[in-house]
KOLDODO-361083 format. One record per residue (C-alpha): residue number from 1; x, y, z. Coordinates in steps of 0.25 Angstrom, whole numbers, plus 5000, padded with zeros to 4 digits. Example, Ala and Ser with C-alpha at 12.3 -4.5 7.8 and 13.67 -1.06 7.14 Angstrom:
<recs>
+-----+------+------+------+
: pos :   px :   py :   pz :
+-----+------+------+------+
:   1 : 5049 : 4982 : 5031 :
:   2 : 5055 : 4996 : 5029 :
+-----+------+------+------+
</recs>
This chain:
<recs>
+-----+------+------+------+
: pos :   px :   py :   pz :
+-----+------+------+------+
:   1 : 5488 : 5436 : 5086 :
:   2 : 5499 : 5426 : 5085 :
:   3 : 5500 : 5422 : 5070 :
:   4 : 5511 : 5412 : 5072 :
:   5 : 5501 : 5400 : 5074 :
:   6 : 5493 : 5404 : 5061 :
:   7 : 5506 : 5405 : 5053 :
:   8 : 5511 : 5391 : 5059 :
:   9 : 5497 : 5385 : 5055 :
:  10 : 5497 : 5390 : 5041 :
:  11 : 5511 : 5385 : 5039 :
:  12 : 5507 : 5371 : 5044 :
:  13 : 5494 : 5370 : 5037 :
:  14 : 5496 : 5378 : 5024 :
:  15 : 5508 : 5371 : 5016 :
:  16 : 5505 : 5379 : 5004 :
:  17 : 5512 : 5391 : 5010 :
:  18 : 5525 : 5382 : 5012 :
:  19 : 5527 : 5389 : 5026 :
:  20 : 5526 : 5403 : 5020 :
:  21 : 5517 : 5409 : 5031 :
:  22 : 5521 : 5421 : 5038 :
:  23 : 5515 : 5431 : 5048 :
:  24 : 5511 : 5445 : 5048 :
:  25 : 5525 : 5451 : 5050 :
:  26 : 5530 : 5445 : 5037 :
:  27 : 5517 : 5449 : 5029 :
:  28 : 5519 : 5464 : 5033 :
:  29 : 5533 : 5465 : 5028 :
:  30 : 5531 : 5458 : 5015 :
:  31 : 5537 : 5469 : 5006 :
:  32 : 5549 : 5471 : 5015 :
:  33 : 5553 : 5457 : 5019 :
:  34 : 5549 : 5448 : 5008 :
:  35 : 5538 : 5438 : 5005 :
:  36 : 5536 : 5423 : 5008 :
:  37 : 5536 : 5415 : 4995 :
:  38 : 5522 : 5413 : 4990 :
:  39 : 5512 : 5407 : 4994 :
:  40 : 5513 : 5413 : 5008 :
:  41 : 5504 : 5417 : 5019 :
:  42 : 5505 : 5428 : 5030 :
:  43 : 5497 : 5427 : 5043 :
:  44 : 5493 : 5441 : 5048 :
:  45 : 5485 : 5445 : 5060 :
:  46 : 5470 : 5449 : 5059 :
:  47 : 5460 : 5456 : 5067 :
:  48 : 5459 : 5452 : 5082 :
:  49 : 5445 : 5454 : 5088 :
:  50 : 5444 : 5454 : 5103 :
:  51 : 5431 : 5450 : 5110 :
:  52 : 5425 : 5456 : 5122 :
:  53 : 5433 : 5456 : 5135 :
:  54 : 5427 : 5445 : 5144 :
:  55 : 5433 : 5450 : 5157 :
:  56 : 5432 : 5463 : 5165 :
:  57 : 5446 : 5462 : 5172 :
:  58 : 5455 : 5457 : 5160 :
:  59 : 5455 : 5453 : 5146 :
:  60 : 5448 : 5441 : 5142 :
:  61 : 5442 : 5441 : 5128 :
:  62 : 5442 : 5433 : 5115 :
:  63 : 5451 : 5437 : 5104 :
:  64 : 5449 : 5433 : 5089 :
:  65 : 5462 : 5434 : 5082 :
:  66 : 5463 : 5435 : 5067 :
:  67 : 5473 : 5433 : 5056 :
:  68 : 5474 : 5433 : 5041 :
:  69 : 5483 : 5424 : 5032 :
:  70 : 5488 : 5432 : 5020 :
:  71 : 5491 : 5422 : 5008 :
:  72 : 5500 : 5426 : 4997 :
:  73 : 5500 : 5419 : 4984 :
:  74 : 5507 : 5421 : 4971 :
:  75 : 5499 : 5425 : 4959 :
:  76 : 5510 : 5423 : 4949 :
:  77 : 5510 : 5412 : 4939 :
:  78 : 5515 : 5398 : 4943 :
:  79 : 5525 : 5389 : 4935 :
:  80 : 5514 : 5386 : 4925 :
:  81 : 5511 : 5401 : 4922 :
:  82 : 5498 : 5400 : 4929 :
:  83 : 5492 : 5409 : 4940 :
+-----+------+------+------+
</recs>
């Protein structure tokens, strides 16, 4: 599944993240590479479920593609000392 259109849509439609939306490669390497400032979102591929093959001579089938969005928020206190 191509995650780039999903990432672009989240960046365009969710101003709360202030363009801090990344893909699966950035999410996997969080401890080694570093982290986006919070709040941030990471788009990771989900399960794909192929349907039955509709042809006897080649591949012709429906494919349902899935993805997940991992949202990371801070649980620290804000400027007023509140959670």
